[in-house]
C-alpha angles and dihedrals in degrees: 000000000000119000114265111249114249117250107272134199116206090196092055090050092051099045101039094085098052092041092051089052090057095042090054088059095044103041131056118251089250114048144138108230128192113204118204118207097006092179110176091006092237095129092045092052096044098043094044091047093050095041109040090177091067117089103209124204111190122199138176139179092223113079089202088064095060099073089050091053091048092051095044093049096041112141096018106120094195093059113087122212109280119258128214105243130167108187090214093057126063110289116241110268090214092069094085126191131325141195092222142012116210126196126172128188099345108109097065095048097048137057117284089248088073090068095064090040091053092050093047094047094045094049089052093051099042122092120224109300091012119147138226113210118198125187127192145079119310140178106240120202112243095015126096114250113235113249090238090056092049090051089048092050091051091048092050093049091049089054095046124359091215092061131077143109113306126229108245091222091058091048091049090050091053089049093049089055088063096043098263120129130192109252104163136021119187125190111229136192119282093029096293130133138214108214121190120203121190126208112241 
């Protein structure tokens, strides 16, 4: 019987190159990185393979995702075994501290409460001067929202009323409440952003 193909995200495949280019500018060559909502593990596998100085800790709230991450990252010594982590629940104490927390494409496909939970958990896990890097689509005050993002937002809200694109000002306010301030904002392909928050 042929092997079952691993779950695969075309979006993760498309965006991993541009995101890696930005992460290389934002993160030191040697860093411990905690990834929230690793999903298929494509980012973990790609980033760790390209940057052997990064020690990558994948996590996901779905226990079914963990075996996929293990398989996809097999043989990569700088990828730690994935950990079950729901941002709305207590974060595992055994995680330890990190230089960076990375989260892609989670805030708009989860309830708004996950934003404050992400900020709180990241602030607790980052060392002094550590950074939280978030990738995804946002609504930015004073800037026109791309029609494709407006359509995406409407589709998300039709699927689940708790979902939808987040206003960057609201996200920044939640971050400030936990001692995290926006330091860098990078425009990305397909009307996405990389936003870096630094722990005060």
